[in-house]
BAVO-814669 format. One record per residue (C-alpha): y, z, x; residue number from 1. Coordinates in steps of 0.001 Angstrom, whole numbers. Example, Ala and Ser with C-alpha at 12.3 -4.5 7.8 and 13.67 -1.06 7.14 Angstrom:
2
PT        v        w        u  seq
PT    -4500     7800    12300    1
PT    -1060     7140    13670    2
***
This chain:
786
PT        v        w        u  seq
PT    73640   101870    78354    1
PT    73310   101508    82119    2
PT    75107    98162    82142    3
PT    78152    99555    80306    4
PT    80894   100995    82476    5
PT    83694   101483    79930    6
PT    83715   104095    77191    7
PT    84692   103319    73597    8
PT    86690   105642    71372    9
PT    87478   105270    67691   10
PT    91039   106277    66832   11
PT    91724   108020    63523   12
PT    94934   108998    61766   13
PT    95549   112030    59558   14
PT    95048   109751    56558   15
PT    91576   108870    57853   16
PT    90758   112552    58114   17
PT    91955   113132    54552   18
PT    89803   110276    53278   19
PT    86803   111648    55147   20
PT    87392   114983    53450   21
PT    86990   113269    50089   22
PT    83699   111715    51260   23
PT    82159   114902    52669   24
PT    78814   115475    50972   25
PT    77741   118766    52514   26
PT    75819   117370    55475   27
PT    78950   117784    57614   28
PT    80837   121056    57760   29
PT    84252   119449    58236   30
PT    85846   116009    57807   31
PT    86292   115725    61583   32
PT    82581   116342    62187   33
PT    81852   113633    59639   34
PT    84096   111169    61478   35
PT    82474   112105    64791   36
PT    78977   111547    63416   37
PT    79911   108225    61811   38
PT    81603   107031    65004   39
PT    78611   107916    67167   40
PT    76354   106053    64739   41
PT    78538   102969    65215   42
PT    78222   103167    68992   43
PT    81468   104915    69920   44
PT    81405   107460    72728   45
PT    84494   109420    71672   46
PT    86900   109848    68822   47
PT    90677   110057    69189   48
PT    92510   112282    66703   49
PT    95971   113745    66157   50
PT    95929   117475    66827   51
PT    98364   118379    64052   52
PT    99013   117519    60417   53
PT   102271   116461    58723   54
PT   102712   120062    57553   55
PT   103373   121126    61159   56
PT   106027   118441    61527   57
PT   107618   119529    58263   58
PT   107736   123224    59288   59
PT   109111   122413    62729   60
PT   111768   120190    61213   61
PT   112789   122803    58612   62
PT   113083   125434    61328   63
PT   114691   123465    64132   64
PT   116566   120617    62422   65
PT   118989   121644    59669   66
PT   121782   119891    57743   67
PT   125270   120047    59210   68
PT   126816   123425    58605   69
PT   128964   123856    55463   70
PT   130150   126735    53354   71
PT   127536   126058    50657   72
PT   124455   126140    52849   73
PT   125498   128669    55497   74
PT   123004   131272    54254   75
PT   120175   128717    54200   76
PT   121003   127636    57733   77
PT   121106   131218    58926   78
PT   117641   131789    57499   79
PT   116329   128676    59236   80
PT   117840   129823    62526   81
PT   116152   133211    62180   82
PT   112814   131529    61507   83
PT   113325   129231    64472   84
PT   114110   132136    66785   85
PT   111037   134002    65593   86
PT   108926   130910    66271   87
PT   110466   130381    69699   88
PT   109543   133929    70593   89
PT   105910   133595    69445   90
PT   104877   129978    68763   91
PT   101768   129607    66621   92
PT   100089   127382    64021   93
PT    99024   127896    60476   94
PT    95486   126732    59680   95
PT    96734   123892    57513   96
PT    98834   122541    60388   97
PT    95938   121519    62668   98
PT    93141   118994    62266   99
PT    90435   120735    64310  100
PT    89556   124402    64532  101
PT    86034   124673    66016  102
PT    84448   123973    69375  103
PT    81989   121518    67807  104
PT    84852   119366    66638  105
PT    86588   119387    70022  106
PT    83679   118312    72263  107
PT    83846   114488    71950  108
PT    87531   114352    70967  109
PT    90542   112910    72759  110
PT    93467   114788    71259  111
PT    96808   113139    70577  112
PT    99789   115453    70801  113
PT   102337   115060    67991  114
PT   104073   111749    68550  115
PT   107327   112954    67023  116
PT   108029   115426    69800  117
PT   111167   114475    71707  118
PT   110726   115858    75190  119
PT   113425   113488    76418  120
PT   115882   113827    73548  121
PT   119572   113502    74358  122
PT   120129   116690    72332  123
PT   119552   119724    74522  124
PT   118112   121937    71788  125
PT   115922   119293    70227  126
PT   114519   118773    73707  127
PT   114131   122522    74195  128
PT   112316   123054    70897  129
PT   110120   120003    71475  130
PT   108991   121496    74760  131
PT   108096   124779    73060  132
PT   106130   122831    70457  133
PT   104341   120903    73202  134
PT   103321   124104    74985  135
PT   102094   125456    71648  136
PT    99930   122390    71042  137
PT    98593   122425    74599  138
PT    97729   126124    74324  139
PT    95819   125491    71108  140
PT    93961   122538    72600  141
PT    93097   124672    75613  142
PT    91782   127383    73286  143
PT    89361   124799    71840  144
PT    88322   123626    75325  145
PT    89742   120142    74740  146
PT    89384   118184    77980  147
PT    92049   115503    77479  148
PT    95317   115405    75550  149
PT    97289   112183    75119  150
PT   101058   112628    75197  151
PT   103594   110482    73325  152
PT   105628   108043    75425  153
PT   109061   108885    76776  154
PT   111815   107190    74787  155
PT   114953   107623    76893  156
PT   115197   106415    80467  157
PT   118192   108711    80971  158
PT   116178   111845    80116  159
PT   112787   110933    81568  160
PT   113188   113646    84214  161
PT   113310   116247    81433  162
PT   110144   114763    79969  163
PT   108461   114953    83375  164
PT   109554   118550    83912  165
PT   108040   119593    80577  166
PT   104760   117860    81401  167
PT   104691   119531    84804  168
PT   105047   122944    83159  169
PT   102014   122177    80998  170
PT   100012   121088    84046  171
PT   100820   124376    85754  172
PT    99887   126411    82677  173
PT    96376   124921    82412  174
PT    93719   124603    85082  175
PT    91207   122153    83609  176
PT    92917   119992    80993  177
PT    93800   116364    81700  178
PT    97102   114975    80445  179
PT    97332   111262    79721  180
PT   100694   109647    79019  181
PT   100638   106787    76570  182
PT   102746   103912    77847  183
PT   102982   100206    77120  184
PT   103247    97596    79845  185
PT   106831    97152    78631  186
PT   109070    97444    75545  187
PT   108426   100810    73867  188
PT   109924    99528    70588  189
PT   106323    99312    69391  190
PT   106243   103098    69231  191
PT   109255   103514    66977  192
PT   108331   104392    63379  193
PT   109801   102283    60607  194
PT   111840   105223    59403  195
PT   114725   106036    61703  196
PT   113488   109317    63209  197
PT   112703   112911    62466  198
PT   116413   113581    62952  199
PT   118530   111774    60370  200
PT   122142   111196    61421  201
PT   123388   113834    59031  202
PT   121479   116727    60551  203
PT   121567   118645    63799  204
PT   119580   121266    65641  205
PT   119669   124902    64582  206
PT   121360   125848    67824  207
PT   125072   126372    67771  208
PT   125357   126004    71525  209
PT   128578   124088    72273  210
PT   126834   121774    74723  211
PT   124597   120333    72015  212
PT   125940   117154    70372  213
PT   126924   117547    66749  214
PT   124915   114555    65553  215
PT   121850   114069    67712  216
PT   119867   110874    67246  217
PT   116965   109026    68769  218
PT   117966   106144    70984  219
PT   116033   103170    69626  220
PT   115257    99927    71431  221
PT   116937    96668    70678  222
PT   115386    94567    67970  223
PT   113407    91604    69198  224
PT   113545    88320    67356  225
PT   110310    87018    68792  226
PT   107954    89452    70455  227
PT   105632    86809    71843  228
PT   108564    84893    73304  229
PT   109947    88090    74726  230
PT   106638    88878    76405  231
PT   106561    85559    78182  232
PT   110205    85543    79211  233
PT   111076    89202    79731  234
PT   113307    89624    82789  235
PT   112163    91729    85710  236
PT   114385    94700    84852  237
PT   112919    95117    81391  238
PT   109353    94624    82588  239
PT   109818    97300    85241  240
PT   111279    99960    82961  241
PT   108130   101655    81666  242
PT   106438   101555    85062  243
PT   109511   103128    86643  244
PT   109454   105904    84033  245
PT   105810   106505    84880  246
PT   106703   106632    88558  247
PT   109361   109276    87887  248
PT   106970   111359    85805  249
PT   104086   111342    88281  250
PT   106479   111979    91194  251
PT   108045   115016    89527  252
PT   104526   116212    88729  253
PT   103670   115829    92437  254
PT   100993   113203    91810  255
PT    98849   115759    89969  256
PT    95321   114358    89714  257
PT    95036   115650    86134  258
PT    97913   113408    85070  259
PT    96686   109977    83981  260
PT    97750   106973    81939  261
PT    96810   105681    78521  262
PT    97973   102096    78787  263
PT    98979   100661    75444  264
PT    98157    96970    74994  265
PT    99935    96666    71640  266
PT   102708    94365    72885  267
PT   101824    90918    74218  268
PT   101471    90965    77977  269
PT   103812    89179    80380  270
PT   102398    86109    82037  271
PT   103275    87233    85555  272
PT   100091    88525    87200  273
PT   102045    90273    89948  274
PT   103697    92558    87405  275
PT   100386    93384    85742  276
PT    98587    94060    89025  277
PT   100755    97108    89720  278
PT    98890    98991    86984  279
PT    95625    98444    88885  280
PT    96876   100969    91449  281
PT    97561   103638    88814  282
PT    95195   106185    87232  283
PT    94640   104271    83981  284
PT    91894   106329    82335  285
PT    92433   105087    78780  286
PT    93438   101772    77229  287
PT    94853   101813    73704  288
PT    93782    98643    71914  289
PT    94820    98311    68242  290
PT    93403    95678    65919  291
PT    96871    94145    65685  292
PT    96599    93020    69329  293
PT    93675    90764    68423  294
PT    94163    87250    67096  295
PT    91754    85244    64966  296
PT    89738    82451    66540  297
PT    88988    79236    64683  298
PT    86166    80960    62787  299
PT    88298    83933    61807  300
PT    86730    86447    64201  301
PT    88999    88763    66219  302
PT    89567    87812    69868  303
PT    92187    88847    72398  304
PT    94949    86558    73675  305
PT    94044    85142    77075  306
PT    96509    87288    78981  307
PT    95331    90524    77377  308
PT    91718    89449    77717  309
PT    92160    88798    81435  310
PT    93933    92118    82007  311
PT    91277    94063    80122  312
PT    88527    92244    82011  313
PT    90088    93199    85353  314
PT    90591    96783    84179  315
PT    86867    97232    83595  316
PT    86439    97857    87322  317
PT    88079   101252    86750  318
PT    85709   102359    83966  319
PT    88371   103137    81335  320
PT    87895   104546    77854  321
PT    89060   101868    75404  322
PT    90600   103468    72307  323
PT    90138   101194    69290  324
PT    92678   101639    66511  325
PT    92998   100106    63060  326
PT    89650    98330    63228  327
PT    88797    99305    59620  328
PT    91991    97813    58200  329
PT    90442    94396    57470  330
PT    93118    92638    59490  331
PT    90742    89796    60347  332
PT    88591    87997    57811  333
PT    85341    87821    59768  334
PT    83190    90264    61674  335
PT    84257    93573    60175  336
PT    84778    96730    62197  337
PT    81934    96073    64624  338
PT    83418    92750    65784  339
PT    86150    94506    67762  340
PT    83795    96717    69756  341
PT    81412    93798    70291  342
PT    84245    91733    71685  343
PT    85294    94513    74088  344
PT    81695    94750    75307  345
PT    81702    90981    75780  346
PT    84848    91231    77906  347
PT    83228    94003    79908  348
PT    80040    92013    80419  349
PT    81975    88975    81675  350
PT    84158    91009    84052  351
PT    83674    89687    87586  352
PT    83989    93216    88968  353
PT    81268    94517    86665  354
PT    79016    91552    87380  355
PT    79453    91949    91139  356
PT    78707    95674    90967  357
PT    75438    94935    89203  358
PT    74350    92105    91495  359
PT    72226    93111    94475  360
PT    73517    91852    97800  361
PT    77222    91987    96942  362
PT    79734    94282    98609  363
PT    80569    95795    95222  364
PT    76910    96675    94606  365
PT    76459    98052    98115  366
PT    79628   100168    97853  367
PT    78767   101947    94595  368
PT    80049   105510    94950  369
PT    82245   104659    97943  370
PT    85152   103033    96102  371
PT    88431   104639    97224  372
PT    86469   107181    99279  373
PT    88162   107936   102597  374
PT    85945   107812   105667  375
PT    86941   108541   109250  376
PT    86324   105586   111574  377
PT    83504   105868   114102  378
PT    84029   107222   117611  379
PT    81575   104871   119346  380
PT    82219   106016   122920  381
PT    82351   109741   122182  382
PT    79528   109993   119639  383
PT    75939   108804   119457  384
PT    75153   107381   116031  385
PT    72328   108682   113886  386
PT    69439   106427   112951  387
PT    70479   106451   109289  388
PT    73889   105048   110287  389
PT    72244   102218   112209  390
PT    69996   101587   109224  391
PT    72977   101286   106878  392
PT    74646    98680   109083  393
PT    71383    96786   109506  394
PT    71243    96197   105741  395
PT    73951    93557   106194  396
PT    72188    90167   106301  397
PT    75455    88205   106417  398
PT    76730    89701   109656  399
PT    73477    89179   111535  400
PT    72999    85717   110078  401
PT    76414    84728   111434  402
PT    75651    86306   114809  403
PT    72420    84331   114961  404
PT    74281    81126   114147  405
PT    76852    81854   116841  406
PT    74151    82461   119476  407
PT    72289    79337   118384  408
PT    75372    77100   118715  409
PT    76269    78684   122051  410
PT    72781    77928   123343  411
PT    72927    74365   122077  412
PT    76290    73856   123827  413
PT    75123    75433   127100  414
PT    74302    72938   129876  415
PT    70646    72217   130527  416
PT    69117    75063   132485  417
PT    65714    76602   133003  418
PT    67207    80062   133203  419
PT    69725    81241   130584  420
PT    70495    84964   130522  421
PT    71835    86672   127395  422
PT    73120    90258   127406  423
PT    73374    92339   124223  424
PT    75752    95167   125174  425
PT    75480    98037   122700  426
PT    72076    97063   121362  427
PT    71651   100030   118996  428
PT    68210    99813   117402  429
PT    67906    96129   118288  430
PT    69064    93922   115380  431
PT    71160    91664   117626  432
PT    68319    91449   120137  433
PT    66031    90297   117322  434
PT    68556    87716   116110  435
PT    69105    86447   119659  436
PT    65381    85890   120108  437
PT    65308    83974   116814  438
PT    68232    81814   117938  439
PT    66491    81136   121255  440
PT    63367    80002   119416  441
PT    65393    77790   117077  442
PT    67258    76158   119944  443
PT    64151    75416   121974  444
PT    65872    76772   125085  445
PT    64370    79103   127656  446
PT    66298    82373   127854  447
PT    65943    86031   128842  448
PT    67653    88871   126965  449
PT    69104    91995   128605  450
PT    69685    94880   126161  451
PT    72125    97665   127176  452
PT    72393   100904   125181  453
PT    73973   104294   125962  454
PT    72553   106267   123014  455
PT    69425   108001   124413  456
PT    67939   108353   120941  457
PT    68400   104694   120008  458
PT    67007   103781   123429  459
PT    63700   105304   122386  460
PT    63602   102902   119427  461
PT    64388    99987   121739  462
PT    61491   100933   124023  463
PT    59145   100970   121053  464
PT    60304    97533   119901  465
PT    59972    96073   123390  466
PT    56435    97373   123639  467
PT    55349    96299   120157  468
PT    57468    93205   119425  469
PT    59457    91684   122272  470
PT    57403    92084   125427  471
PT    58743    90464   128590  472
PT    61355    88408   126757  473
PT    63631    91469   126751  474
PT    64653    93840   129547  475
PT    66204    97218   128670  476
PT    69009    98992   130535  477
PT    70101   102527   129671  478
PT    73736   103520   130131  479
PT    77369   102938   129192  480
PT    78214    99231   129410  481
PT    81324   100144   131390  482
PT    79252   101658   134184  483
PT    75687   100307   134070  484
PT    74645    97664   136609  485
PT    72652    94516   135782  486
PT    70564    92543   138279  487
PT    72608    89386   137740  488
PT    75548    87970   135857  489
PT    74805    86578   132409  490
PT    75648    83364   130615  491
PT    76233    84770   127123  492
PT    77516    88284   126355  493
PT    76970    89557   122776  494
PT    78507    92720   121300  495
PT    79073    94194   117828  496
PT    81867    96618   118610  497
PT    84334    95504   115939  498
PT    85990    97970   113592  499
PT    87767    97526   110272  500
PT    90993    96701   112116  501
PT    89206    94656   114746  502
PT    90050    96822   117746  503
PT    89972   100298   116193  504
PT    86504   101129   117557  505
PT    87574   100241   121106  506
PT    86052    96806   121377  507
PT    88748    95721   123906  508
PT    88095    98721   126141  509
PT    84313    98403   125950  510
PT    84397    94683   126671  511
PT    86738    95272   129620  512
PT    83862    97132   131212  513
PT    81216    94600   130189  514
PT    83061    91430   131182  515
PT    81940    91921   134793  516
PT    78444    91008   133536  517
PT    79667    87563   132499  518
PT    79765    84501   134693  519
PT    83214    82891   135124  520
PT    82263    80119   132705  521
PT    80220    82415   130435  522
PT    80527    82812   126667  523
PT    81576    85995   124909  524
PT    80417    86549   121323  525
PT    82815    87403   119734  526
PT    85382    85292   121532  527
PT    88423    86704   119711  528
PT    89495    88955   116839  529
PT    92793    89732   115132  530
PT    94251    92631   113126  531
PT    96125    92084   109840  532
PT    98284    94303   107607  533
PT    99689    94394   104065  534
PT   101680    97069   102151  535
PT    99570    98852    99592  536
PT   100106   100973    96495  537
PT    97452   103438    95350  538
PT    98123   106867    93895  539
PT    94422   107696    94247  540
PT    94281   106970    97975  541
PT    97538   108846    98475  542
PT    96132   111902    96710  543
PT    92853   111692    98607  544
PT    94642   111523   101948  545
PT    96820   114550   101277  546
PT    94144   116726    99730  547
PT    93988   118982   102776  548
PT    97787   119470   102681  549
PT    97780   119152   106475  550
PT    99780   116567   108382  551
PT    96608   115297   110044  552
PT    95330   113978   106724  553
PT    98390   111765   106320  554
PT    98366   110473   109895  555
PT    94757   109343   110092  556
PT    93658   105741   109425  557
PT    90678   105742   107038  558
PT    87913   103263   106293  559
PT    88010   102613   102522  560
PT    86372   100329    99990  561
PT    89514    99509    97998  562
PT    89408    99593    94210  563
PT    92411   101316    92589  564
PT    94918    99490    94767  565
PT    97638    96880    94532  566
PT    98951    94794    97399  567
PT   102720    94884    96963  568
PT   103752    91920    99088  569
PT   104088    88338    97964  570
PT   103621    85035    99715  571
PT   106567    83066   100975  572
PT   109782    83982   102712  573
PT   111296    86020    99911  574
PT   114870    85791    98716  575
PT   116311    85711   102230  576
PT   113640    83418   103682  577
PT   112951    85854   106534  578
PT   109648    87300   105338  579
PT   106108    86292   106160  580
PT   102960    85912   104099  581
PT   101309    88480   101838  582
PT    98949    89645   104604  583
PT   100229    89251   108153  584
PT    98650    89242   111601  585
PT    99614    92053   113944  586
PT    97914    90974   117170  587
PT    94861    89352   118683  588
PT    92379    90057   121474  589
PT    90488    87323   123310  590
PT    87409    87544   125537  591
PT    86878    86986   128341  592
PT    90287    88393   129270  593
PT    92415    86670   131905  594
PT    95383    89047   132097  595
PT    93811    92319   133290  596
PT    94065    93422   136925  597
PT    90637    94623   138055  598
PT    89173    96515   140988  599
PT    86349    95446   143285  600
PT    83768    96277   140599  601
PT    85527    94094   138043  602
PT    86905    97036   136035  603
PT    90603    97208   134928  604
PT    92775    99588   136927  605
PT    94502   100857   133751  606
PT    94316   100227   130014  607
PT    97925    99080   129694  608
PT    96890    95478   129008  609
PT    95357    96637   125704  610
PT    98651    98023   124376  611
PT    99952    96098   121377  612
PT   102851    96236   118932  613
PT   104029    94264   115927  614
PT   106990    94169   113571  615
PT   106282    92489   110250  616
PT   108580    91561   107353  617
PT   107170    91467   103813  618
PT   108724    90214   100591  619
PT   108225    92628    97658  620
PT   108528    90489    94490  621
PT   107982    93298    91983  622
PT   109025    96934    92065  623
PT   106386    99328    93332  624
PT   105683   102392    95415  625
PT   104123   101977    98836  626
PT   101560   104626    99705  627
PT   100204   103037   102860  628
PT    99115    99919   104676  629
PT    95914    97936   104210  630
PT    94279    96855   107467  631
PT    91852    93942   107874  632
PT    90321    91906   110677  633
PT    89151    88379   111349  634
PT    86856    87465   114248  635
PT    85693    84239   115848  636
PT    82150    84705   117076  637
PT    81697    81248   118541  638
PT    83088    77891   117567  639
PT    83402    77675   113791  640
PT    81279    80783   113137  641
PT    83129    84007   112400  642
PT    83410    87279   110503  643
PT    86217    88335   108169  644
PT    87231    91036   105725  645
PT    90631    89380   105220  646
PT    90978    88982   101412  647
PT    92047    85344   101722  648
PT    89275    84200   104067  649
PT    86328    86562   103685  650
PT    84545    84535   101000  651
PT    84837    81397   103076  652
PT    83873    82966   106433  653
PT    81387    85735   105613  654
PT    80968    86214   101864  655
PT    79297    89486   100795  656
PT    79351    90960   104282  657
PT    78660    94690   103961  658
PT    79349    96193   107373  659
PT    83094    96753   107175  660
PT    85483    98117   104575  661
PT    89261    97764   105122  662
PT    91360   100337   106972  663
PT    93995   102434   105192  664
PT    97066   103721   107052  665
PT    98619   106365   104741  666
PT   102274   107343   104512  667
PT   103240   110995   104184  668
PT   105868   110227   101535  669
PT   105676   107338    99038  670
PT   108363   104706    99595  671
PT   109882   103133    96488  672
PT   110445    99386    96818  673
PT   112636    97635    94219  674
PT   111985    94132    92972  675
PT   112876    91400    95460  676
PT   113270    93870    98305  677
PT   112110    93487   101886  678
PT   109780    95774   103791  679
PT   109789    95885   107579  680
PT   106677    97463   109095  681
PT   106339    98477   112738  682
PT   102943    99350   114173  683
PT   101836   100133   117711  684
PT    98479   100349   119472  685
PT    98999   102800   122331  686
PT    96841   104306   125047  687
PT    96639   106716   127959  688
PT    93806   107534   130320  689
PT    91902   109502   127679  690
PT    92431   107895   124280  691
PT    93778   105100   122094  692
PT    95855   105672   118974  693
PT    98074   103944   116404  694
PT   101598   104791   115322  695
PT   103274   103257   112268  696
PT   106641   103235   110519  697
PT   108394   101298   107743  698
PT   111908   100490   106495  699
PT   113016    98984   103183  700
PT   115958    96660   102571  701
PT   117678    94963    99647  702
PT   119031    91422    99903  703
PT   122709    90983    99113  704
PT   124569    87769    98444  705
PT   128136    86598    98688  706
PT   127850    84859    95321  707
PT   127116    86583    92016  708
PT   124256    85617    89745  709
PT   124604    83207    86872  710
PT   125542    84928    83596  711
PT   123054    82869    81618  712
PT   120179    84424    83541  713
PT   121300    88018    83135  714
PT   120444    90321    80293  715
PT   122556    93116    78855  716
PT   120686    96327    79433  717
PT   123503    98758    78774  718
PT   125230   100252    75822  719
PT   124378   102742    73123  720
PT   121133   102227    71283  721
PT   119380   100594    74197  722
PT   116134   101991    75503  723
PT   117204   100698    78918  724
PT   120608   102379    78755  725
PT   120058   103869    82194  726
PT   119063   100809    84173  727
PT   117269   100875    87468  728
PT   118689    99007    90420  729
PT   116437    96136    91435  730
PT   118652    94218    93841  731
PT   122217    94767    94905  732
PT   123158    91427    93369  733
PT   120228    89923    91440  734
PT   119058    86507    92502  735
PT   119415    83956    89692  736
PT   116527    82027    91199  737
PT   114103    84950    90979  738
PT   115233    85865    87463  739
PT   114787    82273    86414  740
PT   111128    82412    87403  741
PT   110536    85106    84800  742
PT   112910    83847    82138  743
PT   111743    80227    82307  744
PT   108111    80347    83437  745
PT   107569    76680    82644  746
PT   109965    75528    85367  747
PT   108399    74450    88634  748
PT   109273    76564    91653  749
PT   110166    73410    93534  750
PT   112812    72675    90911  751
PT   114206    76162    91297  752
PT   114409    75772    95043  753
PT   116333    72542    94605  754
PT   118726    74298    92237  755
PT   120108    76595    94867  756
PT   117531    78604    96830  757
PT   118676    77253   100182  758
PT   122297    78090    99450  759
PT   121311    81621    98458  760
PT   119310    82112   101623  761
PT   122179    80896   103734  762
PT   124434    83633   102323  763
PT   121859    86401   102108  764
PT   122043    89630   104063  765
PT   120278    92953   103670  766
PT   121230    96577   103253  767
PT   118867    99376   104218  768
PT   117724   101586   101342  769
PT   114893   103666   102762  770
PT   112530   104480   105580  771
PT   109480   106531   106423  772
PT   108969   108912   109299  773
PT   107104   107834   112413  774
PT   103429   108536   111800  775
PT   101030   109929   114400  776
PT   103478   110029   117342  777
PT   101640   110485   120608  778
PT    98322   110416   118769  779
PT    98891   114012   117612  780
PT    96684   113679   114519  781
PT    94237   110818   115114  782
PT    92931   108976   118144  783
PT    89836   107237   119506  784
PT    88499   108792   122671  785
PT    87824   106730   125781  786
***
């Protein structure tokens, strides 16, 4: 249906396929085709199936995993080793070892690779043979033209690089297939089968290589006494673990666009929204949603816990495929199988992102097809816009409504006069002229409008409108506002030269030339505008920026309608108290200017007064990877009337304004930022006699403290048998205050501050852990021409 943005897939096990085989009545050639037909009848778009049968697991185990060598079974082991070597040389399946064998079966299928493969085993040969088996399964799926394979999750943090290397080899060996890694938000214990593993303690691999351990085993996660309690109180280190494994995998695979995520919502979700938001910046193409995740409402129907419901609702903006599992098990007393899919559709329908995209007049509706699409900013002085570009901007009723209000209030505040002159500098096709005339009529004042335009093609349109609509109330002047002459100075100067970063389309430079039109006590609309920045994570934007593989692509600011992004910074001063807010102001321009030295014509002698720089400090509460900076602007048109694309003020100032998307400053190399780290961003607006450009740079720091953290707030993440045996470093010395926020979410932050935050800040220092290169030095890759 047109109003459905997410796909639905029905997940089947090998047992389901076997049961379908018993029900086959001749109308379907195979059990899989029967399941596909039944699923499509129930409204599913896809089916999700295991690629192999238990017979393949049994053969692999008999070949590659044998009992410990002894005198009695030496001959048997030798035979197994010979079979294993023959298989390693030419891997292949038997017909009974696979679930699908025809193209018809493969078309609507998401294939699950064998979940018992141990690509990150601590045993070298188990890992080696698992990789061969993976390549065999991928080759067979490729033979059947399968579009997507879902890989089992990594199990060992210490060997995740080996897992990533194996996946990268598969990506290189195929040209069309998508690989999706199944990962939970946290705690992969949910993936461990009830039996210990495919490698009992008493057996080993067939290899006799000395480097292989004699008794390989799967490292299993710690047991959890209360999973729901653990979800709410999980410390930062444990919550970060699966995301950090994903980050390693996608980094070693060089951010391959065919590598995606299947996010498993089996475990209860943590309550911290900041931790969950990081997944919004990742390529989550599938969401695994088993029936066991649902809870029963008062009537017995399946519903999702509020946290999972909210996360799924937000995820609908990315059009995922939701894989439903176990919905025929009768886990809930009411509703049957269809109740689960109906509930997912209900969540989709109530998603604010989906509703906004389907509501005419919203930014989300206007931007359909432009989400995360990189566009070069306009060159307003160098280029003449096409009529279609003007038409697109003129579709924005909010911007012109606010301009009209600003002109109206300026007129009402202007002293009584029989002769008020308004100048629209950069009139385009005339929308601001039209709004100015409306404001004049509303105010009851007598005023004349001058319209200045340098685009010869748009000037033709202006002439037509003057002749047919405006008459003598408007006078037209052709030329660049920096050079054209008007017959008199004006009372109100109106321009729409703002860019996504406020000044990135040369509004300061253009207005420097136009300010000579304005009387000393005249009004400029806009009167001021400011640029704002925030650190951003988005693998999609990073990939889009580097698609050309040229340095220019990574040193160009782009206009982007953000979707698959996550703002990494948090509000407040951070652990050290030195950081600013989530989104911080870089600089501001005001008009009319008072600081520029001008010549006899009123034009600045140089452009040095428009140089700007800023150094900003951000607190990073949760681990993430920075791929760039998000740029926004706020503008004061006149008085209390303004324009804004700042996320925290746009709905209040200019809700549903369409004319500007944010600006994206990419980084050539992603910068990893641990939990509770600090990010220092430097940005410059520079100029010479020919152009204006931006340069940007960032450094990352970790806070350190003289006092150690409280033992009661720490969690043992080391030792044999722990999934988190190889821990990541989040802070040099963890802050007990920050950990307490996650461990005891019911405590008020004010109470935590009183318990020692000030003392921590007084002893906090920082150590540098990373930096980027200087981007776009000298404007070598991107600039705006004067």
